[in-house]
Legacy VTK file of the C-alpha trace (Angstrom):
# vtk DataFile Version 3.0
C-alpha trace
ASCII
DATASET POLYDATA
POINTS 55 float
158.645 140.186 100.761
156.268 140.290 98.113
155.635 136.304 98.367
156.062 136.399 102.438
154.638 139.016 103.459
151.331 138.439 104.051
152.375 135.606 106.368
154.870 137.643 108.169
152.122 140.138 109.082
150.331 137.497 110.981
152.907 136.476 112.887
154.383 139.729 113.917
150.631 141.506 114.057
151.092 144.879 116.412
155.009 144.190 116.391
155.890 145.652 113.058
155.408 148.668 111.127
157.405 147.872 107.617
155.557 144.817 106.157
152.218 145.011 104.323
151.218 148.906 106.454
150.959 151.725 104.027
153.900 154.419 105.187
155.351 151.785 108.611
158.455 153.075 107.778
157.582 156.268 107.670
156.191 155.974 110.936
159.464 154.583 112.356
161.746 157.290 111.419
158.591 160.279 112.471
158.956 158.618 115.810
162.646 157.924 116.465
162.916 161.645 115.259
160.456 162.469 117.679
162.539 160.738 120.401
165.942 161.231 119.805
164.708 165.487 119.820
163.030 164.921 122.629
165.869 162.323 124.660
168.825 164.339 124.051
167.807 168.432 123.113
171.771 169.339 123.202
172.543 167.254 119.987
174.677 164.738 121.605
173.105 161.811 119.744
172.252 161.470 115.748
170.858 158.820 114.131
171.701 157.578 110.422
169.033 157.195 107.944
170.392 154.812 104.942
167.403 153.955 102.185
167.341 151.177 99.867
165.164 151.343 97.021
162.742 147.895 97.033
165.514 146.409 99.337
LINES 1 56
55 0 1 2 3 4 5 6 7 8 9 10 11 12 13 14 15 16 17 18 19 20 21 22 23 24 25 26 27 28 29 30 31 32 33 34 35 36 37 38 39 40 41 42 43 44 45 46 47 48 49 50 51 52 53 54
């Protein structure tokens, strides 16, 4: 990503959070958790997160 990261940011602009955005991936995770909590208060829906270090 180091070689193409700046170009990707230029093309995707406000539609991405993971490339060149400090804390972007965490923001996505927290937003998804918030949506799950609000829409499925009975615990009927779950989300699995996988963390690939330096993926």
